[in-house]
N, C-alpha and C positions, 0 to 999 in steps of 0.2 A: 405661422401665427395662430391659425385655427387650432392646430394640435396643442400648442402651448396653452391656449385658453381652455381647451377641453381638459388637459392634464391638471391645470390649476384648479378648475372647478371640481374635478374628480377628487383631488386631494382634500377637499373640504367635505366630502361625503363620509358619513360614519362608516368605519371599518376599512376605508381605503388604505392600502399599503400593508395591511396585516397579512394578506396572502403572500406578499413580497417577502416579508420577514420570515414567515414560516418556510417558504420555498427555499429562500437563501440558506437558512439553517440546515434544511434537509440536504441541499447540494453540498454544503461544506462537510456535513457528516458523511455523506457518500464518499467524498474525496478522501476524508480521513481514514475511513475503513479500507478504501482501495490502497492507500499508502501503507496502511498497517499490513494488509495482505502481501504487498510487495516486499516489505521488510521481513515478514515472517518466512518468505521463500529463502532469504539469505541465511537463515539459521539452519545449519546443516543437520540432517538426520542421517541415520546409518544406511539409508537407501539412496541409490543413484537417482538423480533427477537433472535433466538438461538445464533447468532454471538455476541450478547452482552456479552456472557460469555466466549468468546475465550481466554481472558487473565487469566481466573480463573484457578489456579493450586490447586489440592487437594492432601493432604498428604495421600499416599496409600502404606502401608507396608514400610514406611520409605523413600519413594521417592515421589517428587512432580510430579503429573501427570496432563495433561490437562483434564478438566472436561468432554469433549466430548469423551474421550477414556475410561472412567470408568462408563459412564451413557448415556442413551438415552435422548435427549433434544427435547421437542416438544412445539408447540404453539397451544393449543386447541382453544384459543380465542385471539383477538387482544391485550388484556391487561394482558395476563397471559403466563408465561413460566412454563412448568412442566418438572422436572428432575426425571427420574427413574433410580436409580443406578443398575448396573448388580449385585452388592453385597450389600445387605441391611446394612451390618455392617458399611458402610462408610457414611450413611445418615448424621450423626452429623458432620463428616469431611467436607462434601459438604456444609452444612449449614454454618459452621465456615469459610470456604474458600470464600464463597460469601460475607459474612459480612466483612472479612479482605480485600477483593479486592476493597473496597470503591466505589462501583458502585451506591450507594444510594438506594439499594434494601433491602427489609425486607423479607428474605426467611421464609417459613412456612413448618416445617417438621411434617408430619402426621404419621410417623412410617413406611410408605410404599414408599412415594416419597416426593420430595420437590417442593412446589409451590412458584412461585415468582410473586406476583401481580405487574404490572408495573403502577406506579402512573401517572396520566395525568400530562403533563407539565404545570407549571404556566407560565404566560406571562414573568415574570422575568427570569425564567430558560430558556425559549425559546430564549429570546434575547441573553442570555449568550452563549447558544449553537450555535446560528447563528454567533456570534462574533468569537467563537472558530473555527468554520468551515471556516470562511473567512480568518482567520490568517493562517490556514492550507493550504488553496488554494493559498494564496500569497506566502508562504514559498516554496511550491512545484513548482510554476511557476518560482520563482527565481532559484531553483535548475535546472530546465529544461533549462532556459536561460544560466546558467553557463556552462552546458554541451555543448550547442551550441557555446558559446564563445570559450571554450577550443578546440573544433573540428575545428573551423574556424582558430584559431591561429596556430594549427598544419598544416593545409592546406597552410596558408600563409608562414609558414617556408619552406614547400616543394617548394613553388613557388620562394621564396627568394634564396633557394639553387639550383635553376634551375632544380629541379627534375620534376616539372610540369609547364605547360604554364599558362599564365595569364587567357586565356580562360577556361582552365581546373579548375583553382582556382574559377573563377566566377560560372561555372557550378556546381561544388561540393558545393560551399557556398550556392547557391540557393537551392540545394537539402537538405542541412542541415537545412536551414530556413523553407522549406516546412514541413520537419519532425517535427521541433519545433512547428510550427503552429498547426499541427495535434494533437500533444500531449497536447498542451495547451488547445485546443478545447475539448479533452477528459476530462481534469481536470474540465473545466467549466461545462461540461455535467454531470459528476458525482456529482459535487457540487450542481447543480440545482436539481437533483433527491433527494439528501439528504435534501435540504432545503424544498422541497415539503413534504417529510416525516414528 
């Protein structure tokens, strides 16, 4: 009861809750950039990378398991991924899972491990991947801007209800805008690194 009374009284203080909206917006933007980073990993480059197999699930004793939990994955050279299962009996399952995942790879099972040669990208494929990456960048920038819009609308409502002053609204809106700019910059940076790959 005491906590409720304190919270209720706090809500009537000028500026109460504005930190909450700014922090919530920041957290949502962080999650959005993290999701973008994970999606970017799935766009293939001409260079081998163990994370290319992150989405591959292998049937193991009747349950689908992420490939990195049942095998060690290494990159001994720039155009090759090597998968060494902890249990050799699942070699065929690994090979099948990679083919089923539609990653455009041709796994080679030598009875001991699975090798995946990474074919060099053709000019056409490269252009397609750049287009795919640009769409992903734009979609994620829109998501970040939507988070900004929602946070500013919530702040405007607080000002309209006389919970915060006009100055507080401006200060907090500027804060949200700076956070938005920072995360959009992060997206551009990640996209640039991927394009160079």
